[in-house]
C-alpha positions as CSV (number, residue, x, y, z in Angstrom):
1,M,-0.5,-0.6,0.3
2,Q,1.6,3.6,-1.1
3,F,0.3,6.5,0.8
4,V,0.2,9.9,-0.6
5,F,2.7,11.0,2.6
6,P,3.7,9.9,5.0
7,A,1.7,7.8,8.0
8,P,1.5,9.0,11.4
9,P,3.1,7.0,14.0
10,P,0.3,4.7,15.5
11,A,-1.6,6.2,18.7
12,A,0.1,3.6,21.9
13,V,0.0,3.2,25.6
14,P,3.9,1.8,27.0
15,V,3.0,-1.4,29.2
16,V,4.0,-1.3,32.7
17,G,7.2,-2.6,33.2
18,T,8.1,-4.0,29.8
19,C,9.3,-2.0,26.0
20,D,6.3,-3.5,24.5
21,F,3.5,-1.0,23.9
22,F,-0.2,-1.1,23.5
23,P,-2.0,0.5,20.1
24,V,-4.7,2.1,20.4
25,H,-7.1,1.7,18.0
26,R,-10.3,4.2,19.6
27,I,-11.4,5.2,23.0
28,Y,-14.8,5.2,24.6
29,C,-16.1,7.6,27.7
30,V,-19.3,6.7,30.5
31,G,-20.4,9.6,31.0
32,R,-22.3,10.3,34.5
33,N,-21.0,6.3,36.0
34,Y,-20.9,7.3,39.8
35,V,-23.7,8.2,41.4
36,E,-22.5,11.5,43.0
37,H,-20.2,12.3,39.9
38,A,-23.7,12.3,38.5
39,Q,-25.7,14.6,40.9
40,E,-22.9,17.0,40.6
41,M,-24.0,17.6,37.1
42,G,-27.9,17.1,37.2
43,A,-29.2,13.9,36.9
44,T,-30.8,10.0,39.1
45,G,-30.7,7.0,39.2
46,R,-29.4,4.3,37.5
47,E,-30.2,5.6,33.5
48,A,-28.5,3.3,31.3
49,P,-25.2,4.0,30.3
50,F,-24.3,6.7,27.8
51,F,-20.7,7.1,25.3
52,F,-18.7,9.4,24.1
53,M,-15.6,9.4,21.9
54,K,-12.7,11.2,21.4
55,P,-9.9,10.3,18.9
56,A,-6.6,7.6,19.3
57,D,-4.7,10.2,19.8
58,A,-5.7,12.4,22.4
59,V,-3.8,10.0,24.3
60,L,-1.3,11.3,26.3
61,P,1.3,8.8,27.7
62,V,2.9,9.2,30.8
63,P,5.4,7.1,31.5
64,E,5.6,4.8,35.1
65,D,7.0,7.3,37.8
66,A,7.6,10.4,35.6
67,V,5.4,13.8,35.5
68,G,3.7,14.3,32.0
69,Q,3.0,17.9,30.3
70,M,0.0,19.5,29.2
71,R,-0.8,22.7,27.3
72,Y,-3.2,23.9,29.0
73,P,-5.3,24.0,25.6
74,S,-7.0,27.1,24.0
75,Q,-10.8,28.5,23.9
76,T,-11.8,27.5,26.7
77,G,-11.2,28.8,30.6
78,D,-12.6,26.0,32.8
79,L,-10.7,22.4,32.2
80,Q,-11.7,20.8,34.4
81,H,-10.2,17.0,35.4
82,E,-11.5,13.1,36.0
83,I,-9.5,10.6,37.4
84,E,-11.1,7.5,35.7
85,L,-10.3,3.8,35.2
86,V,-9.7,2.2,31.8
87,I,-10.4,-0.8,30.1
88,A,-8.1,-1.8,27.8
89,I,-10.2,-4.7,25.8
90,G,-7.5,-7.4,23.9
91,K,-10.0,-9.6,22.1
92,G,-12.6,-7.5,20.2
93,G,-16.9,-8.8,19.9
94,A,-19.7,-7.1,19.6
95,D,-22.6,-8.2,22.1
96,I,-20.4,-9.5,24.7
97,D,-22.1,-10.9,27.5
98,A,-21.8,-9.3,31.1
99,D,-20.9,-13.0,32.7
100,T,-17.9,-13.9,29.8
101,A,-16.6,-9.6,29.7
102,L,-13.6,-10.1,31.5
103,Q,-12.0,-12.5,29.1
104,H,-11.6,-9.5,26.2
105,V,-9.8,-7.6,28.8
106,W,-5.8,-7.4,28.2
107,G,-5.5,-4.8,31.6
108,Y,-5.5,-1.2,33.2
109,A,-4.7,1.6,33.5
110,I,-5.2,4.7,35.1
111,G,-6.3,8.2,33.0
112,L,-8.1,11.4,32.9
113,D,-11.0,12.6,31.3
114,M,-10.1,15.8,30.8
115,T,-12.3,18.5,29.9
116,R,-13.3,22.5,28.3
117,R,-16.0,22.5,30.3
118,D,-17.4,25.0,29.2
119,L,-17.3,24.5,26.0
120,Q,-18.7,21.0,26.8
121,G,-21.7,23.1,28.5
122,E,-22.6,25.2,26.1
123,A,-22.8,22.2,23.4
124,K,-25.9,20.4,26.1
125,K,-27.8,23.7,25.9
126,L,-28.0,23.7,22.4
127,G,-28.2,20.2,21.7
128,R,-24.9,19.9,19.9
129,P,-22.0,17.6,20.0
130,W,-19.0,17.3,22.9
131,C,-16.6,16.7,20.3
132,T,-15.4,20.5,21.6
133,G,-15.6,19.8,25.1
134,K,-14.1,16.0,25.0
135,G,-12.6,15.2,22.1
136,F,-9.3,17.8,21.9
137,D,-5.4,17.5,21.5
138,D,-4.0,15.6,24.5
139,S,-8.1,15.6,26.5
140,A,-6.9,11.8,27.4
141,P,-3.2,11.3,29.6
142,I,-3.3,8.2,30.8
143,G,-0.5,6.6,32.9
144,P,1.4,2.7,32.1
145,I,-1.0,-0.3,31.0
146,H,-0.9,-2.8,33.6
147,P,-1.8,-6.4,32.0
148,M,-4.6,-8.0,33.2
149,S,-2.8,-10.9,34.2
150,Q,-0.5,-9.3,36.6
151,C,-1.9,-6.6,38.3
152,A,-4.4,-6.7,41.7
153,L,-7.4,-4.7,41.2
154,A,-9.4,-5.4,43.7
155,A,-13.4,-4.6,43.0
156,N,-13.4,-1.8,46.5
157,A,-9.9,-0.7,44.8
158,A,-9.8,3.0,46.0
159,I,-9.9,5.5,43.4
160,E,-8.0,9.1,44.4
161,L,-7.0,12.5,42.4
162,K,-4.7,15.4,43.9
163,V,-4.1,19.6,42.6
164,N,-1.5,20.2,44.4
165,G,-1.1,17.6,47.0
166,V,-5.0,18.5,47.9
167,T,-7.8,15.0,47.5
168,R,-10.5,16.8,44.6
169,Q,-11.8,13.3,44.1
170,S,-11.7,10.1,46.1
171,S,-14.1,6.8,45.9
172,T,-14.0,3.1,45.0
173,L,-14.3,1.1,42.0
174,D,-17.3,-0.6,43.5
175,K,-18.5,2.6,43.4
176,L,-19.5,2.6,40.0
177,I,-23.4,2.6,39.0
178,W,-22.3,0.1,35.5
179,S,-19.6,-2.7,37.0
180,V,-16.9,-3.2,34.5
181,P,-18.5,-6.5,32.8
182,E,-21.4,-4.1,32.5
183,V,-19.5,-1.5,30.9
184,I,-18.5,-3.9,27.9
185,A,-20.7,-5.3,27.7
186,H,-23.5,-2.5,27.0
187,C,-20.4,-0.6,24.4
188,S,-20.2,-3.1,22.4
189,K,-24.3,-3.6,21.9
190,F,-23.5,-0.3,19.9
191,Y,-19.8,-1.3,18.7
192,A,-18.4,-4.2,16.9
193,L,-15.5,-3.2,20.3
194,Q,-12.5,-3.8,19.0
195,A,-8.7,-5.0,20.2
196,G,-7.0,-1.9,20.8
197,D,-9.7,-0.4,22.5
198,L,-9.8,2.1,25.7
199,I,-12.5,2.7,27.7
200,F,-12.5,5.5,29.7
201,T,-15.5,4.0,33.0
202,G,-16.5,7.1,33.9
203,T,-15.3,9.4,37.2
204,P,-16.0,10.0,41.5
205,A,-17.7,13.0,42.2
206,G,-15.1,16.3,42.8
207,V,-14.7,17.3,39.4
208,A,-13.2,20.7,39.3
209,A,-11.2,23.4,37.2
210,V,-7.4,23.3,36.6
211,V,-5.3,26.0,35.9
212,Q,-1.1,26.5,33.9
213,G,0.7,25.9,36.8
214,D,-0.9,22.8,38.4
215,I,0.6,19.4,39.1
216,L,-2.7,16.2,39.4
217,E,-1.6,13.1,40.9
218,G,-4.2,9.7,40.5
219,E,-3.7,7.0,41.8
220,I,-5.9,3.7,41.5
221,A,-4.3,0.7,44.5
222,G,-2.8,-2.2,42.5
223,L,-1.7,0.3,39.1
224,G,0.4,2.9,40.7
225,Q,0.0,6.6,40.7
226,L,-0.3,8.9,37.4
227,S,1.6,12.2,37.4
228,L,0.1,15.5,35.6
229,R,1.3,19.4,34.7
230,I,-0.7,21.5,33.6
231,V,2.2,24.0,31.0
């Protein structure tokens, strides 16, 4: 196959403790998947999960034990953080049953769904897509992927985000409205999942704005830390 110009390098995320990389196919994100966050965003109850997408090259990989750098994006005055568990899909499929969904998981990572909240809010009011608020460059910082076979991710693992050393978000994974297997099953009803897909599973309450110079430290028990500076 001959391209009319050199093809860009594929989006990829490092695998913890190795020189290997996980190639990214698509990025799916679940909206409002913690009760307290759903309430702070104006929703109630266990509504069916809904999904939005980010471009594959929106990933901003942060190596293990490093502090990544994210440039404050243009066209916003309200950049907000959302700490999330990320599922890395290793086996594709459509209409996956929740009982077998974990067989499709290759690993897990810590991710940040960075959001231009003012642009998202305006899009909501106008009934328009969220793309400018959610799918911009570097809007998906992510730490190394931990293979499922090697990580001890408890069902009630703590998830936390600190900004400049102060806790902003804190919860446990068992507070997810829709569990990891259920998220995979629901997503696969709308899209044929492929190896290389990433699914951001939703964020706890406490989302708030960050500014240039802020240092974000995300942690999920069993997956280490993700550190990021806004520049």
